[in-house]
C-alpha positions as a Markdown table, in Angstrom:
| # | Residue | x | y | z |
|---|---|---|---|---|
| 1 | Met | -5.0 | -21.2 | 6.4 |
| 2 | Thr | -3.4 | -18.3 | 7.4 |
| 3 | Ala | -3.7 | -15.3 | 9.4 |
| 4 | Arg | -2.1 | -13.1 | 6.2 |
| 5 | Asp | -4.7 | -16.0 | 4.1 |
| 6 | Leu | -8.0 | -14.6 | 5.7 |
| 7 | Ser | -6.6 | -10.6 | 5.7 |
| 8 | Leu | -6.0 | -11.3 | 2.0 |
| 9 | Leu | -9.8 | -13.1 | 1.4 |
| 10 | Ala | -11.5 | -9.8 | 3.7 |
| 11 | Ala | -9.8 | -7.8 | 1.3 |
| 12 | His | -11.1 | -9.5 | -1.8 |
| 13 | Leu | -14.7 | -9.5 | -0.3 |
| 14 | Ile | -14.5 | -5.9 | 0.7 |
| 15 | Arg | -13.4 | -4.4 | -2.4 |
| 16 | Asp | -14.7 | -6.6 | -4.9 |
| 17 | Phe | -18.3 | -7.4 | -3.7 |
| 18 | Pro | -19.3 | -4.4 | -2.1 |
| 19 | Glu | -23.3 | -5.3 | -3.0 |
| 20 | Tyr | -22.9 | -7.9 | -0.5 |
| 21 | Tyr | -20.6 | -6.7 | 2.7 |
| 22 | Pro | -23.1 | -4.4 | 4.2 |
| 23 | Ile | -24.5 | -8.1 | 5.4 |
| 24 | Phe | -21.7 | -8.7 | 7.5 |
| 25 | Ala | -22.5 | -5.8 | 9.4 |
| 26 | Glu | -26.0 | -6.7 | 10.5 |
| 27 | Lys | -26.3 | -7.7 | 14.2 |
| 28 | Glu | -29.2 | -9.8 | 13.6 |
| 29 | Phe | -31.5 | -11.6 | 11.2 |
| 30 | Ala | -34.7 | -13.8 | 10.5 |
| 31 | Phe | -34.9 | -17.2 | 8.7 |
| 32 | His | -37.9 | -19.2 | 8.5 |
| 33 | Gly | -39.1 | -17.2 | 11.7 |
| 34 | Ile | -35.9 | -18.2 | 13.8 |
| 35 | Arg | -34.0 | -14.8 | 14.4 |
| 36 | Gln | -29.9 | -15.3 | 14.3 |
| 37 | Gly | -27.8 | -12.9 | 15.9 |
| 38 | Asn | -24.6 | -12.3 | 14.6 |
| 39 | Arg | -21.5 | -13.3 | 16.7 |
| 40 | Asn | -19.2 | -10.2 | 16.0 |
| 41 | Pro | -18.5 | -8.8 | 19.3 |
| 42 | Leu | -17.3 | -5.3 | 17.3 |
| 43 | Leu | -20.8 | -4.9 | 16.2 |
| 44 | Trp | -22.1 | -5.4 | 19.5 |
| 45 | Gln | -19.9 | -3.5 | 21.6 |
| 46 | Asn | -20.5 | -0.4 | 19.3 |
| 47 | Ile | -16.9 | 0.0 | 18.0 |
| 48 | Ala | -17.1 | 3.0 | 15.9 |
| 49 | Gly | -17.0 | 1.9 | 12.0 |
| 50 | Ala | -17.1 | -1.6 | 12.7 |
| 51 | Asp | -19.0 | -3.2 | 9.8 |
| 52 | Gly | -17.6 | -7.1 | 9.4 |
| 53 | Leu | -16.5 | -9.7 | 9.4 |
| 54 | Lys | -16.9 | -13.7 | 10.7 |
| 55 | Thr | -16.1 | -15.4 | 14.3 |
| 56 | Gly | -14.7 | -18.7 | 14.2 |
| 57 | His | -13.8 | -21.4 | 16.6 |
| 58 | Ser | -12.4 | -25.1 | 16.7 |
| 59 | Glu | -11.5 | -27.1 | 19.5 |
| 60 | Ala | -7.5 | -26.9 | 17.7 |
| 61 | Gly | -7.5 | -23.4 | 17.3 |
| 62 | Gly | -9.9 | -21.7 | 20.0 |
| 63 | Phe | -11.6 | -18.8 | 19.4 |
| 64 | Gly | -10.9 | -16.3 | 16.5 |
| 65 | Leu | -12.2 | -13.4 | 14.4 |
| 66 | Thr | -11.5 | -11.6 | 11.0 |
| 67 | Gly | -13.0 | -8.3 | 11.9 |
| 68 | Ser | -13.0 | -5.0 | 9.8 |
| 69 | Ala | -13.4 | -1.2 | 10.8 |
| 70 | Ile | -13.9 | 2.0 | 8.8 |
| 71 | Arg | -12.9 | 5.3 | 10.0 |
| 72 | Asp | -12.6 | 8.3 | 7.7 |
| 73 | Gly | -12.3 | 6.8 | 4.8 |
| 74 | Arg | -9.2 | 4.7 | 6.6 |
| 75 | Arg | -9.7 | 0.6 | 6.6 |
| 76 | Val | -8.6 | -1.8 | 9.3 |
| 77 | Ile | -8.5 | -5.6 | 9.1 |
| 78 | Val | -7.4 | -7.5 | 11.9 |
| 79 | Val | -7.3 | -11.1 | 12.3 |
| 80 | Leu | -7.0 | -13.1 | 15.6 |
| 81 | Asn | -6.8 | -16.8 | 16.5 |
| 82 | Gly | -6.2 | -19.0 | 19.6 |
| 83 | Leu | -8.3 | -17.2 | 22.1 |
| 84 | Pro | -9.0 | -19.1 | 25.4 |
| 85 | Asp | -13.1 | -17.8 | 25.3 |
| 86 | Gly | -15.4 | -16.0 | 24.1 |
| 87 | Lys | -14.6 | -13.0 | 26.1 |
| 88 | Ser | -10.9 | -13.0 | 25.5 |
| 89 | Arg | -11.7 | -12.7 | 21.7 |
| 90 | Ala | -14.0 | -9.7 | 22.4 |
| 91 | Asp | -11.7 | -8.3 | 24.2 |
| 92 | Glu | -8.6 | -8.7 | 22.3 |
| 93 | Ser | -10.3 | -7.4 | 18.9 |
| 94 | Arg | -11.3 | -4.1 | 20.6 |
| 95 | Arg | -8.0 | -3.9 | 21.5 |
| 96 | Leu | -6.3 | -4.7 | 17.8 |
| 97 | Ile | -8.9 | -2.3 | 16.2 |
| 98 | Glu | -8.2 | 0.6 | 18.7 |
| 99 | Trp | -4.6 | 0.1 | 18.4 |
| 100 | Ala | -4.5 | 0.1 | 14.5 |
| 101 | Phe | -6.3 | 3.1 | 14.5 |
| 102 | Arg | -4.2 | 4.8 | 17.2 |
| 103 | Asp | -0.8 | 4.1 | 16.5 |
| 104 | Phe | -1.1 | 3.9 | 12.7 |
| 105 | Asn | -1.5 | 5.8 | 9.6 |
| 106 | Asn | -1.5 | 5.6 | 5.7 |
| 107 | Tyr | 0.7 | 8.1 | 4.1 |
| 108 | Leu | 0.7 | 8.7 | 0.6 |
| 109 | Leu | 4.5 | 9.0 | -0.7 |
| 110 | Phe | 3.8 | 9.6 | -4.7 |
| 111 | Asn | 0.8 | 9.9 | -7.1 |
| 112 | Pro | 1.1 | 9.2 | -10.5 |
| 113 | Gly | 3.0 | 12.0 | -12.2 |
| 114 | Asp | 4.5 | 13.4 | -9.1 |
| 115 | Val | 8.3 | 13.7 | -9.7 |
| 116 | Val | 9.9 | 11.6 | -7.4 |
| 117 | Ala | 13.5 | 12.5 | -9.3 |
| 118 | Glu | 15.1 | 13.6 | -12.6 |
| 119 | Ala | 17.3 | 11.5 | -14.6 |
| 120 | Glu | 20.5 | 12.6 | -16.8 |
| 121 | Thr | 20.1 | 11.4 | -20.2 |
| 122 | Trp | 23.2 | 10.6 | -22.7 |
| 123 | Leu | 23.6 | 12.2 | -25.7 |
| 124 | Gly | 19.7 | 13.1 | -25.4 |
| 125 | Asn | 17.4 | 16.5 | -25.8 |
| 126 | Pro | 16.7 | 16.9 | -23.0 |
| 127 | Ala | 19.7 | 16.5 | -21.0 |
| 128 | Lys | 17.1 | 15.5 | -17.7 |
| 129 | Ile | 14.0 | 14.3 | -17.3 |
| 130 | Pro | 11.4 | 13.8 | -14.7 |
| 131 | Leu | 11.4 | 10.0 | -13.3 |
| 132 | Thr | 7.6 | 9.1 | -11.5 |
| 133 | Val | 5.3 | 6.2 | -10.9 |
| 134 | Glu | 2.7 | 4.3 | -12.5 |
| 135 | Thr | 0.2 | 3.7 | -9.7 |
| 136 | Pro | 0.0 | 5.7 | -6.1 |
| 137 | Val | 2.7 | 5.0 | -3.5 |
| 138 | Glu | 1.1 | 4.4 | -0.3 |
| 139 | Val | 2.5 | 3.1 | 2.8 |
| 140 | Thr | 1.7 | 2.1 | 6.2 |
| 141 | Leu | 3.4 | 2.9 | 9.1 |
| 142 | Asn | 3.4 | 3.1 | 12.9 |
| 143 | Arg | 3.3 | 6.5 | 13.4 |
| 144 | Thr | 6.6 | 6.2 | 15.4 |
| 145 | Ala | 8.7 | 4.6 | 12.2 |
| 146 | Arg | 7.6 | 7.5 | 10.0 |
| 147 | Pro | 10.7 | 9.7 | 10.8 |
| 148 | Asn | 12.9 | 7.1 | 9.9 |
| 149 | Met | 11.8 | 5.7 | 6.5 |
| 150 | Lys | 14.0 | 6.3 | 3.2 |
| 151 | Val | 12.5 | 6.7 | 0.2 |
| 152 | Val | 15.5 | 5.6 | -2.4 |
| 153 | Ala | 15.5 | 6.1 | -6.7 |
| 154 | Ser | 17.8 | 4.1 | -8.4 |
| 155 | Tyr | 18.4 | 3.9 | -12.1 |
| 156 | Asp | 21.8 | 3.0 | -14.2 |
| 157 | Gly | 22.2 | 6.6 | -15.7 |
| 158 | Pro | 22.8 | 8.9 | -17.7 |
| 159 | Leu | 19.6 | 7.1 | -19.4 |
| 160 | Lys | 20.5 | 6.3 | -23.2 |
| 161 | Ala | 18.1 | 8.2 | -25.9 |
| 162 | Pro | 15.8 | 7.9 | -27.2 |
| 163 | Ile | 14.0 | 7.5 | -24.4 |
| 164 | Lys | 9.7 | 6.9 | -24.5 |
| 165 | Lys | 7.6 | 8.4 | -22.3 |
| 166 | Gly | 6.2 | 5.7 | -19.6 |
| 167 | Ala | 9.1 | 3.8 | -19.9 |
| 168 | Arg | 10.7 | 2.0 | -17.2 |
| 169 | Val | 13.8 | 3.1 | -16.5 |
| 170 | Gly | 14.5 | 2.2 | -12.4 |
| 171 | Met | 13.1 | 1.4 | -9.1 |
| 172 | Leu | 12.1 | 3.4 | -6.5 |
| 173 | Thr | 12.5 | 1.3 | -3.2 |
| 174 | Val | 10.9 | 2.6 | 0.3 |
| 175 | Glu | 11.9 | 1.0 | 3.5 |
| 176 | Ala | 11.1 | 1.7 | 7.1 |
| 177 | Pro | 11.5 | 0.3 | 10.5 |
| 178 | Gly | 8.8 | -2.8 | 10.6 |
| 179 | Met | 8.1 | -2.9 | 7.6 |
| 180 | Ala | 9.2 | -5.2 | 4.5 |
| 181 | Pro | 10.9 | -2.9 | 1.6 |
| 182 | Leu | 8.4 | -1.3 | -0.9 |
| 183 | Gln | 9.6 | -1.2 | -4.6 |
| 184 | Arg | 7.8 | 0.0 | -7.4 |
| 185 | Pro | 9.1 | 1.0 | -11.1 |
| 186 | Leu | 10.2 | 4.5 | -12.0 |
| 187 | Ile | 9.2 | 5.4 | -15.0 |
| 188 | Ala | 10.2 | 8.5 | -17.5 |
| 189 | Gly | 7.9 | 11.3 | -17.1 |
| 190 | Ala | 9.0 | 12.9 | -20.7 |
| 191 | Asp | 10.4 | 11.9 | -23.8 |
| 192 | Ala | 14.0 | 12.5 | -24.7 |
| 193 | Glu | 15.1 | 12.3 | -28.9 |
| 194 | Lys | 18.6 | 11.3 | -29.9 |
| 195 | Leu | 20.6 | 14.3 | -30.7 |
| 196 | Gly | 21.8 | 14.7 | -34.2 |
| 197 | Phe | 25.1 | 13.5 | -35.1 |
| 198 | Ile | 26.6 | 16.9 | -35.0 |
| 199 | Arg | 24.7 | 17.7 | -32.0 |
| 200 | Arg | 25.9 | 14.5 | -30.3 |
| 201 | Ile | 29.8 | 15.1 | -30.9 |
| 202 | Gly | 29.4 | 18.5 | -29.3 |
| 203 | Ala | 27.5 | 16.4 | -26.2 |
| 204 | Met | 30.5 | 13.6 | -26.0 |
| 205 | Ile | 33.2 | 16.3 | -26.2 |
| 206 | Ser | 31.9 | 18.5 | -23.6 |
| 207 | Gln | 30.9 | 15.5 | -20.9 |
| 208 | Ile | 34.5 | 14.2 | -21.6 |
| 209 | Leu | 36.0 | 17.8 | -21.1 |
| 210 | Trp | 33.6 | 19.0 | -18.2 |
| 211 | Gly | 31.4 | 15.5 | -16.9 |
| 212 | Pro | 27.5 | 15.4 | -17.2 |
| 213 | Pro | 25.8 | 18.7 | -17.4 |
| 214 | Ser | 24.6 | 19.7 | -13.2 |
């Protein structure tokens, strides 16, 4: 199992089993009269918002931790392994959590319905339609990478009418230093009807003579 696997499993547990997740924040519990302490160092160091998840240790892998904390509605999950002892695990997990909250941030770029771009239509009414996204587009970036982020809306245009609202017509690509490119479908934000025969003839002549409408 990789560190990424563990982070995905942690996110799944937090998201899909909220009735059980609070158990991971308990510092200790008693079973058959025996008190069992939680070995998660994030809880005992009183790291703000720390509420999980699990330590691990093996001869081959060393000391590890899958940890999480939430502050002001923003959750961070960290996975580390290969530490030589429990103290190193505690120190490194605290450093990673604080670094993640200090140097990284979530950036909401678009919500469904937000106009990402406008696309020209070919022989359509209206001549342009808005393009939007199906789901929120949010990225997590190092704060220093934010100024170099690039957002590109691409589609083969003009779009041929008729076009139905909600149809996938292109792709939104978000790129930034240190982040794998993020892609989301672009969808039509409005219907575009096909022009009638006479208006199509007029529109074709107009586009031949003067180009697409600006």
